[in-house]
C-alpha positions in Angstrom: -8.6 -0.2 -10.0 -12.1 -1.6 -9.2 -13.0 -4.6 -10.9 -16.3 -5.8 -11.8 -18.0 -9.3 -13.4 -20.6 -9.3 -15.7 -23.7 -11.6 -14.6 -24.1 -15.1 -16.0 -26.7 -14.5 -18.5 -27.1 -17.4 -21.2 -28.4 -16.2 -24.5 -31.9 -18.5 -23.9 -34.3 -17.8 -21.0 -34.9 -20.6 -18.5 -36.4 -21.7 -15.3 -34.5 -20.0 -12.2 -32.6 -17.3 -13.8 -33.3 -15.1 -10.8 -32.1 -17.4 -8.5 -29.1 -17.2 -10.7 -28.4 -14.1 -10.7 -29.1 -13.4 -7.2 -26.4 -16.2 -6.3 -23.9 -14.6 -8.6 -24.4 -11.2 -7.3 -23.9 -12.4 -3.6 -20.8 -14.2 -4.5 -19.3 -11.4 -6.6 -19.8 -9.2 -3.1 -18.4 -11.2 -1.4 -15.2 -11.9 -3.0 -14.7 -8.3 -3.0 -15.5 -7.1 -6.8 -16.8 -3.4 -7.4 -19.7 -4.4 -9.5 -22.0 -6.5 -11.6 -23.1 -5.8 -14.9 -25.7 -6.6 -17.6 -26.4 -4.9 -20.8 -29.8 -4.6 -23.1 -29.2 -7.0 -26.3 -27.5 -4.4 -29.0 -29.1 -6.2 -31.6 -32.7 -6.1 -30.2 -33.0 -9.8 -31.1 -34.9 -10.6 -27.5 -33.6 -13.9 -26.9 -31.5 -12.9 -23.8 -32.9 -12.5 -20.6 -33.8 -8.8 -19.8 -31.0 -6.9 -18.0 -33.0 -5.1 -15.7 -34.8 -7.9 -14.6 -31.1 -9.7 -13.9 -30.1 -6.1 -12.2 -33.1 -6.2 -9.9 -32.3 -9.8 -8.8 -29.0 -9.0 -8.0 -29.7 -5.7 -6.5 -32.0 -7.3 -4.2 -29.8 -9.9 -2.8 -26.7 -7.5 -2.0 -25.8 -4.4 0.0 -23.1 -2.9 -1.2 -21.7 -4.2 -4.6 -23.1 -1.7 -7.5 -25.0 -2.8 -10.2 -24.0 -1.7 -13.9 -26.2 -1.4 -16.5 -25.5 -0.6 -20.2 -27.7 0.1 -23.0 -26.9 0.3 -26.6 -27.5 4.1 -27.0 -30.2 6.8 -25.7 -32.3 8.7 -27.8 -35.1 11.4 -26.5 -38.0 8.8 -28.0 -36.4 6.5 -25.9 -35.9 8.4 -22.8 -39.2 7.5 -20.8 -39.2 4.2 -21.2 -35.1 4.3 -20.1 -36.1 6.7 -17.1 -38.7 4.1 -15.6 -36.1 1.3 -15.8 -33.3 3.3 -14.0 -35.7 4.5 -11.8 -36.9 1.3 -10.9 -32.8 -0.2 -10.6 -32.1 3.0 -8.0 -34.8 2.3 -6.0 -34.2 -1.4 -5.7 -30.3 -0.6 -5.3 -30.6 2.0 -3.0 -28.7 4.3 -5.7 -25.8 2.1 -6.8 -26.7 2.2 -10.3 -24.0 2.8 -13.0 -25.1 3.6 -16.4 -23.3 2.8 -19.3 -24.3 4.2 -22.8 -22.8 2.6 -25.9 -22.2 3.9 -29.1 -25.2 2.6 -30.7 -24.1 -1.2 -32.4 -22.9 -4.2 -31.6 -20.9 -3.0 -28.4 -18.8 -0.4 -29.7 -19.0 -0.4 -33.4 -21.5 1.9 -35.1 -19.6 4.1 -37.4 -17.6 6.0 -34.7 -14.1 5.9 -36.0 -11.1 4.3 -33.5 -9.3 6.8 -31.7 -6.2 4.4 -31.6 -3.5 6.0 -29.5 -3.5 9.6 -31.0 -6.9 10.2 -31.7 -8.6 11.1 -34.8 -11.6 13.1 -36.2 -13.5 9.8 -36.6 -17.3 10.5 -36.1 -17.8 12.9 -39.1 -20.5 10.6 -40.3 -22.2 10.0 -37.2 -22.9 14.0 -36.1 -26.6 13.1 -36.1 -26.4 10.1 -34.1 -24.3 12.0 -31.6 -27.1 14.9 -31.3 -29.4 12.7 -31.0 -27.4 10.6 -28.0 -26.8 13.9 -26.5 -30.5 15.1 -26.8 -31.3 11.7 -25.3 -29.0 11.8 -22.1 -30.2 15.3 -21.4 -33.8 14.4 -21.8 -33.0 11.0 -19.4 -31.4 13.3 -16.6 -33.9 16.1 -16.5 -36.6 13.0 -16.2 -34.7 11.4 -13.3 -34.4 14.9 -11.5 -38.4 15.0 -11.7 -41.4 13.8 -9.7 -44.2 12.2 -11.8 -47.8 11.5 -10.1 -48.9 8.2 -11.4 -50.9 8.6 -14.5 -50.2 12.2 -14.4 -50.4 12.8 -18.6 -46.9 12.4 -20.4 -44.0 11.1 -19.2 -43.1 7.8 -16.9 -45.1 7.9 -13.9 -41.9 7.9 -11.1 -43.0 8.4 -7.7 -40.3 10.2 -6.4 -36.8 11.6 -7.8 -33.9 9.5 -7.8 -30.2 10.3 -8.4 -28.7 10.8 -11.5 -26.3 7.5 -11.9 -22.5 7.9 -13.0 -22.9 8.2 -16.7 -19.9 5.9 -18.6 -20.0 6.7 -22.4 -19.0 4.2 -24.5 -17.7 4.3 -28.0 -13.8 4.7 -29.5 -14.1 7.9 -31.4 -13.0 11.4 -31.1 -16.7 12.5 -30.5 -17.3 9.6 -27.9 -14.0 11.1 -26.1 -15.7 14.2 -26.2 -18.9 13.2 -24.8 -17.2 11.1 -22.0 -15.4 14.1 -21.0 -18.7 15.8 -20.2 -20.1 13.1 -18.5 -16.8 12.7 -16.6 -16.5 8.8 -17.5 -15.3 6.8 -20.7 -16.1 3.2 -21.0 -14.9 1.9 -24.5 -15.6 -1.9 -24.9 -12.6 -4.2 -25.7 -9.9 -1.6 -25.8 -6.2 -2.8 -25.0 -4.3 -1.2 -22.2 -1.9 0.7 -24.8 -5.0 2.2 -26.4 -6.1 3.8 -23.3 -2.9 5.0 -21.8 -2.5 6.6 -25.3 -6.1 7.9 -24.9 -6.0 9.2 -21.7 -3.8 12.6 -21.8 -6.6 13.4 -25.2 -9.3 12.4 -22.6 -7.8 14.8 -20.2 -7.2 17.7 -22.3 -10.9 17.9 -23.7 -12.3 17.6 -19.9 -10.3 20.7 -18.9 -11.0 22.3 -22.3 -14.9 21.7 -21.3 -13.9 23.3 -17.4 -14.1 19.9 -16.0 -13.4 20.1 -12.3 -11.3 16.4 -12.6 -10.5 14.1 -15.1 -12.7 11.6 -16.1 -12.7 7.7 -15.3 -11.9 5.2 -17.4 -13.5 1.8 -17.5 -13.2 -1.1 -20.1 -14.6 -4.6 -20.3 -12.9 -7.7 -21.9 -13.4 -11.5 -22.1 -12.0 -13.9 -19.9 -11.5 -17.6 -19.4 -9.2 -18.9 -16.5 -7.8 -22.1 -16.0 -6.4 -22.8 -12.2 -2.5 -22.7 -11.8 -1.2 -26.0 -12.7 -3.9 -27.2 -14.5 -2.9 -26.4 -18.0 -4.8 -24.1 -20.9 -6.5 -27.5 -22.0 -8.7 -27.1 -18.8 -9.6 -23.5 -19.4 -13.3 -23.1 -20.5 -14.2 -22.9 -24.0 -14.4 -19.5 -25.1 -16.2 -19.8 -28.2 -19.7 -19.2 -26.7 -18.2 -16.0 -24.9 -16.8 -14.6 -27.8 -19.8 -14.9 -29.9 -21.6 -12.2 -27.6 -19.2 -10.0 -29.6 -21.0 -10.2 -33.2 -19.1 -8.1 -35.4 -16.5 -7.5 -33.0 -15.5 -11.2 -32.3 -11.6 -10.5 -33.9 -11.0 -7.9 -31.6 -12.6 -9.8 -28.9 -10.5 -12.8 -29.4 -7.6 -10.8 -29.6 -7.8 -9.4 -26.0 -9.4 -12.4 -24.5 -7.3 -13.4 -21.3 -7.0 -16.9 -21.3 -4.4 -17.4 -18.7 -3.9 -18.7 -14.6 -4.5 -16.1 -12.1 -0.9 -15.1 -11.9 -0.8 -14.1 -15.6 -4.2 -12.6 -15.4 -3.1 -10.6 -12.5 -0.2 -9.2 -14.8 -2.8 -8.3 -17.9 -5.0 -6.5 -14.8 -1.9 -4.7 -13.5 -1.3 -3.4 -16.9 -4.7 -1.8 -17.4 -4.0 -0.3 -14.2 -1.0 1.2 -14.9 -2.4 2.5 -18.2 -4.5 4.8 -15.9 -8.1 2.3 -16.2 -10.3 3.2 -13.0 -12.5 0.4 -13.6 -12.1 -3.2 -15.8 -15.1 -5.1 -16.1 -14.5 -9.1 -16.9 -17.2 -11.2 -18.9 -16.7 -14.8 -18.4 -18.5 -18.4 -19.7 -21.6 -18.6 -18.4 -21.6 -22.4 -17.7 -18.5 -21.8 -15.9 -18.9 -18.5 -13.7 -18.5 -19.7 -10.3 -14.8 -21.1 -11.2 -14.5 -18.0 -13.3 -15.5 -15.5 -10.5 -13.1 -17.4 -7.7 -10.3 -17.7 -10.2 -10.6 -13.8 -10.9 -10.8 -13.0 -7.4 -7.3 -14.7 -6.8 -6.1 -12.7 -10.2 -7.1 -9.5 -8.0 -5.7 -10.0 -5.4 -2.3 -11.0 -7.0 -2.6 -7.9 -9.3 -3.5 -5.4 -6.0 -0.4 -6.7 -4.2 1.7 -5.4 -7.2 0.0 -2.0 -7.2 0.2 0.8 -5.5 -2.3 1.5 -2.5 -5.0 4.0 -3.5 -7.1 6.1 -1.1 -10.0 8.7 -1.5 -10.0 11.4 1.0 -12.6 14.3 1.5 -12.1 17.6 3.6 -14.4 20.0 4.6 -17.8 19.9 3.0 -20.1 22.1 0.2 -22.2 23.4 2.5 -20.5 25.3 5.3 -17.6 28.0 4.8 -14.3 26.0 5.5 -13.9 25.2 1.9 -14.3 21.8 0.4 -11.6 19.2 -1.4 -11.7 15.9 -2.4 -8.6 13.7 -3.8 -7.7 10.0 -4.9 -3.8 9.4 -4.0 -1.9 6.3 -5.3 0.6 5.4 -2.4 3.8 3.1 -3.2 3.8 0.2 -1.1 6.5 -0.3 1.4 9.4 -2.3 -0.1 11.2 -5.3 1.5 10.0 -6.8 5.2 10.8 -3.3 6.8 10.7 0.3 6.7 12.9 3.1 7.8 16.1 4.5 6.2 16.7 2.9 3.1 13.3 1.1 2.0 12.3 4.0 -0.7 12.9 7.4 -1.7 10.1 10.1 -1.5 8.5 11.5 -4.5 5.5 13.2 -5.1 3.8 13.1 -8.6 0.9 15.0 -9.8 0.4 14.5 -13.8 -2.9 16.2 -13.7 -1.1 19.6 -14.4 -2.5 22.9 -13.5 -5.6 23.0 -15.9 -7.0 20.8 -13.2 -5.1 21.3 -10.3 -3.6 24.6 -9.7 -0.2 25.0 -8.4 -1.0 26.2 -5.2 -3.5 23.7 -4.3 -1.3 20.8 -5.4 1.7 22.7 -3.4 -0.8 22.2 -0.1 -1.8 18.7 -1.2 1.9 17.6 -0.9 2.4 19.3 2.6 -0.4 17.2 3.7 1.2 14.1 2.1 4.3 14.6 3.5 2.4 15.2 6.9 0.6 12.2 6.2 4.3 10.3 5.9 5.3 11.3 9.0 9.0 10.9 7.5 8.3 7.6 5.5 10.2 7.7 1.9 7.4 6.6 -0.4 6.3 7.6 -4.0 2.8 9.2 -3.9 1.2 9.9 -7.4 -2.3 11.9 -7.5 -4.6 9.9 -9.6 -7.9 12.4 -9.1 -8.5 15.6 -7.7 -12.1 17.6 -7.4 -11.7 21.1 -7.2 -14.7 23.9 -7.0 -14.2 27.0 -7.5 -16.0 28.4 -4.7 -14.9 26.2 -2.0 -11.4 25.3 -3.2 -8.6 26.5 -0.8 -5.3 25.4 0.6 -5.9 24.3 3.7 -8.8 21.7 3.1 -6.1 20.2 0.3 -3.6 19.8 2.6 -6.2 18.1 5.2 -7.6 16.0 2.2 -3.6 15.0 1.0 -2.6 14.1 4.5 -6.1 12.1 5.3 -5.9 9.7 2.5 -2.2 8.7 3.0 -3.2 8.2 6.5 -5.5 5.9 5.4 -3.7 4.2 2.8 -0.6 3.6 5.6 -3.5 2.2 7.7 -4.9 -0.5 5.3 -1.4 -1.5 4.8 -0.5 -2.1 8.2 -4.1 -3.7 8.9 -3.9 -5.8 5.6 -7.6 -4.7 4.6 -6.5 -2.6 1.2 -8.5 -3.6 -2.0 
C-alpha cells in the first residue's frame, strides 16, 4: 500500500511558506512516502494558502514523490481555470500529479448518501450535481489533451498538451462509486477500513459492468496525531486544530483519528491495506509536522514488515505484435528465519474473477507465478490485472507473473521492498 502525507498548510498565510512546503516535500520524499497532498478550501474562505502554490513549491523541490491536488468539485464552467492550474502542476512536476475530485461540500459531505458496507441509492437528490461533475471532468480532460496558442481565443492559454493525471473520485454515495468505477479510482475521505472492505466488491462489480479492464484503485485519508513509543499519550500533539479542518465532518474525523504510538498506528495501516486500500493519506497537526512525518515513517515501515510484498510487472508492449499484460501481485513473506520445506504452503489466490481476468489468462498467470517461485511455498494473491482485449494473450500473462514474483523475492532478499 502507498502512503501519502498532507503538506503542513496552516489556516492563515505567513512568510516563508514556500520554503516550508519545499522542506516538507523533500523530507517526505526522503522518508519514502508516495505522495504529498494539498487541497483547495472546500468552503472557499480564501484564508488558507493556495494549494497549487504549495504543490508547485513541493514539486520544484523534489524529483520522485507524487503531488496530490484535491478540488472540492469540477464543473464545465470551472474547467478552464482548473485546466490551467493542472497544466502548471503537471509541467512543474514532470507529470507527477494525482487529481482528487470531491463531492462538492466539506470534504465528502454534500448530499450524497453514505454507501456504508452494502451501498445504497443515496444520490437521488444529487443527480444534477453529478451530471455537472461528469460534464466538468469531460471538459477538463479535453482541455488538457489539446494545445492552445497563448491569447488564441476562448479557453486557457496552454502552451502544449499535458498528460491527464490519475483521477480519484471522492464521495461515499452509490453515484460516487459509479463515477469512480469509470475513472478507475475512488478516494472517499474519512472512511473506516471496515466500510472500505465492504464497498470494494460493489466498486469492482460496477467497474466490470462498465467494461473496466481492471479494478479501480481505492484511497482514503485520515487524521493522525502520533507520539513516540513509550512517551505516553499525554505527549501526543493536540488534535483540536487538526480536527477543525473537517468542518461538518468533525465527529467522523474524531472517530477515525489515529492517536497512537508507531506500533499501534502500524496496526491501523495494516488493517486498511488488508481491506484493499491502495493508498492511505495521513493528515497531521501542522505545528509538529517534522516529528509527525518521522513517526509516520516508522509506523509505515512496521506495517510493511507485516504485509505481503507487492510487485508490479509488465510484459510485452502495446505497439508490437507480441501482446501486452500488466499485473500487481502480493507475495507472502518468508516465514521464520529460513526457507525450504515446512516454511509455508503454496497458494494462488485470484479474487478478481473472470469479469476482470479471464480463466485462461489467470491460469497462464499462475504458471508464471510458479516459475518465479521456483519451488518456494508462498501464498500469492492477485491485486490488480490490466487486460487489453486486442493485446492480451496467455504468453504475456505468464511472463508478467514470473517477473512480478522474481522482483518481489529479489527485493525481499535485498531488504529494499517498500
